[in-house]
N, C-alpha and C positions, 0 to 999 in steps of 0.2 A: 583478424583472426576472429574476435569475438560476435560477428558479426556472422560468421559461420556457423558457429558455435550456438549461436541463438536461432539461428535457421533450422539445423539440425533437431536440438534439442525439443521447438517450436514444435515441430511436423511431428515428431516423433512422439512427442507426448499429446498431441490430438488422436491421432490412431490409436495409441494406448488407452485413453480414457474415453472412447467413444463408445464401449460400453457404458459406461456412468454418464456421458455427456445427453448423447441420445434417448435415456429414458424419462434422464432430470426434466431436459424441456417441456414434452409430454406433459410430464407433472407439474411443470409452472403453468404450459398452458390451459389444463386443466385447474388448478387452483390460482387463489390469491383474487387479482383483480385479470388475471389472464396474460398478463404478460411476462417473455421469457428473458428477452435484453432489456438494459438499462444501459443510454447511451449519455455522457456527458464529455462537454467540452473541457480538456484542462492543458494545463499547459505543458509542451512540451522541448525539446532539442533546440535551442537557439530561440527560447522564447513561443515558437510557434504553435501552433491550438492544433491539439489531436482529438481525436474519437474515441476516448475509453467505454472499452465493452462490458460489460458484466453482466450476472444475470440479477435478474429484478428480486429485492427484495423487500423493497418498503414500496408503500402506497406513491401512485404516480405523481403524485403533486407534492411530494416529499421536500423538494430543494424552496417549498413558497411555506412549508408552512414548521411551525415552532422553530429549532436551532437551525432552520437551514442545511447547509451543506457539513455542519457538525453534526456525525453520530453521536449518539451517549448508547452506553451503556445499558439492553433492556428499555429502548428507546421504542415509543407507543406507534411510531409511525413505522417500525418494522412489521412485516408479513409473517403469518407461523411457520408457515415452512422458510422464508428470511430468514429468521433466528437460527438455526439450523446449519446452513448455509454461511452464515456469515461469523460463525462459532469456530466453522471446520474448514473459513478461509475457501470453500469452493463456490461463492460469489465472484471470487476474483479470476476463476479460470479461462473463462471468454477472452481474457488480456493474453493468452496464447494466441488468437487471431493478430490482434496488435501488433506483438514479436513476429510474427511469421512475417507482418508484412513491410514490415521496417519500421513501426513508427516508436516502440520502445522497446529494451531488451531483459533478457531472462534476471540479469540486475541493472538496479542502476538506483538515482533519486526516486522517491515515487512521485507521479506525475500529481499537479496540485491545481485546483479549481485558482479561478483567478484570485477569489475571495482569501485560499489560504496560499496562496503564493505569494498573496501582497502581506503579508503576515509574518515570511521571512526580512529578519533583517538585511537592508537595502544591498547590504556590501557582499552581502551572499549570493545575493539573487542570480546575476550574472555568471559565477561559478558554475552555480548549481545545476546549468541548463546546456554548461558546454556538453554534458554529454545525454545521449538517451534517458529517458526516464526507465524504472527497471516494475518487475512483475513484482521482483523482493529488492530487498536494500540495507543496509546498516541501519536506515534510522527506521524503516518498516519493521526491521526485527526487536529491535531496542524499548520501540515503542508499539509491543505487539498488543498490551492491553490502555490503549490510550484513550479506546471509549470507557471503559471505567476508572481511569484516570478524570479524566474529563465531568463523569455525574461523582467523582467523589469531591471536586471542589466546590465551594460556594457560589464560582462566576463563575461558567464556563466557558464562554465564552475570553474574559481574561487571563485566565489561565492559561486556556490555549496560544493566545498573542503575547505574554507575557514572559512564560515558562518554556511551554511546550515547541514553540516554533525556533526561538532564538538557541535552542539548543541542539532542533531537532536539522536546521541549517549548518550548524558546526559539525554534525555526523556526515551529513549528504556531504557538504567540502572535503572534510576528510576522505569519501571515498575517491571524489574527482581526482584530488591531487593525488592517490595512492592506488589508483586502478590499474591494474595487474592480473593476466589469467589465474595466478596463484589463488588472488585475492576472490576474484572472479568465483571459483570453484568453490573457497574455503565460506563463501556466503549463501553459495549452494547449498551448501552440506551443512550450516547452521541453521538455515530455514528451513529442510527437511528436521531439522532436530528439535529446534525452535514449536512447531505445530506437533511433534510426536507426545514432546516432554513437555510442552505448556512452559518451556523458561529459557530465558535470557542471556540469562548470568554466563554461560560459555563463551559468550563472544569478548567480554571482556577481557578472558585470557588468551583469546587466542590474539587480539589488538591489543596490544598493552598501551600503544600511544592515539590510541583513543580519546579525544576531547574530555577534560575532566565533566564528572555529572553534576552536574549544578546544586546547591542544599535544598535548593526549594521541590528537586525532583526527588534525591537519592532516595524516598522509601518509596515511593511511585516505584523504580527502576529495578533497583540494588536489592 
């Protein structure tokens, strides 16, 4: 059922958004470094690698510069147009292709790079990869301001590994264990709400059984 919905939604979205995507592709080709898409290997269902598509928003060699695969708010590696695309999440739209071909779902745990996936506590890793990764999901909604959180921390890598990823792992595991069509639709609606209004607080009202926010993240999330 979910695969059928993914196919319908991604196909319709690609057609409906084509008036936005086609001019954007031309604009990316003519600006920055002339790159349209950024592809990166991520961890998919059952731990198998997938090639994730995004619009190019950063310097080509970004994974080998600065904080590597971790991106901070106002990261100097982000191109001028890329900043707008990242802020509005438009840079994620090429993942509709990933959904259409079956690598991803509309909703699921966000696909991680190997380095970031290994930051999940080991007891959660197999649980999280039981389902397809998603364009959006419980973890990405709650951590929608993750880049700002990292910037505000004294040691971004330590904060990411010791605070962000342990709680995100709990959230993604919660989704896997509670995965239903009802939650699938509620998370789609919540994603739209979060993008339009810049708030994630509604999600805790919709899903009161979510893991409790750790003390060191309360000020960042609630």
